[in-house]
C-alpha positions, 0 to 999 in steps of 0.5 A, a space after each residue: 026678639 019674640 021668637 027668642 023669648 018663646 024659645 027661652 021660655 020653652 027652654 025654661 019650662 022644659 028644664 023641669 020636664 027634663 029633670 023629671 024624665 032624663 035622670 031616670 035614664 041616666 041613672 038607670 041602675 040594676 034592680 034586684 027585687 023579690 021575696 024572702 021566704 021560709 024554706 020549709 013553709 014558704 011563709 014570708 020572712 021579715 029580714 035584711 037582704 043585701 048585695 055583697 061585694 065578693 072582693 071584700 065581703 062588704 054589703 054594697 046596698 041593703 034593705 029590710 023586707 016589708 011584712 010580705 017579705 018583699 024587697 027592692 035593691 038598686 046598684 050599678 054595674 058590677 059583680 055581687 052576691 045576694 045575701 039574706 039575714 034575719 034572727 033565728 035563721 041561718 044566713 044565706 049567700 049566693 054565688 057571684 052574679 054579674 049585673 049591668 045598669 038597666 038590668 032587672 031581676 026578680 028572685 025568691 030567696 029561701 032561708 032556713 032555721 036549720 043550716 042551708 036551705 033545701 031549695 036554691 034561690 030561684 029567678 022568677 023574672 030576668 030582664 036584660 037592659 035594652 042596648 039602646 038604653 044602655 048606649 043612651 045612658 052611657 052617653 049621658 054619663 060621658 057628658 056628666 062632666 058638665 061641659 068641662 066642669 072638672 077641668 075648670 075646677 082644677 085650673 081654679 077658674 072661679 068658684 065651683 060647687 059640686 052636687 056634694 057641696 050643694 047637698 051639705 047646705 040647709 037651703 032649698 033654692 039657688 038664690 038662697 045658696 048664692 047668698 053665701 057665695 063670697 063677693 056676690 050681693 043678693 038683694 032678693 034670693 028669688 030674683 036674679 035681677 037683684 044679684 050683683 057682683 061687688 067689685 070695681 065696676 069700671 072707670 069713667 073718664 075724667 079729663 080723658 083719664 080713667 077714674 075709679 068707681 065702685 058699685 054693683 056689677 051685673 052677671 050673665 046666666 048660663 044653664 047647661 052651657 047655654 046663655 039664658 039672660 038677655 044682655 042689658 035686660 031684666 026678664 022673668 025667665 032669667 029672674 026666676 032662676 033664683 027660685 030653682 030648687 037646689 036639688 035640681 042642680 048637679 053643679 054650679 060655677 060662679 065667675 067673678 069678673 073677666 079674670 075668672 071667666 073661661 073662654 067658653 063663657 066669655 062674651 063681650 058684655 060679661 066683664 062682670 062675670 057669670 053664673 053657670 048652672 048645671 042641671 041633673 041632665 
């Protein structure tokens, strides 16, 4: 049991570290940075720089340069045109360029007050993505379905909350969010040991026949597909999940009893259901 507690504590501690490091790889986008300058004088220009979709001429991402004309844009794989606009100058639009996740490009964009600039957009630095990083990022994207989250959601097994759903709330922790989940009783949002399912808990025998008894029903807790609670026990590792920042959660599933439990989470002692937390890994 001692080893199990150490392993689980390390898993919980590693959760914070993983959230800080791994998403940087999984979301490693293409980066276009540089400066916007006056074509004639070379002076820095304050304006707006955009990456435009050549298919519909719509700006995919845009940013206003700082006082030194510097800008930094991030986007995903695709074909884009670099555009720049500012008051008193003729807008600039480059030829389409292909960008890949992990690619970094630093450019100098000249813009003129009188028609097209005499100088072309110049590439000061161009770093192509490391194939190993691209492969690792792709693997993470392939695993981003959170162990079958979409499939279970389509089947209607339990309650499912996506990152978009979670971001719409005004609360900051998992426990606070769970207070709004139908059928869940939350005594203290900071402690999962106070969270139970309001349902018929079972049937004590009365003269050999099952009777009815209503009361709290305890839940199992999973993090990224691995069960983290100790059956029948309260422990600080599981209890602390209530304080997990909601921003760190990519998806959440609540299964309210055996009828909603999918096979991948079904365990003999989890007749009351479970909560599955999927982090931004």
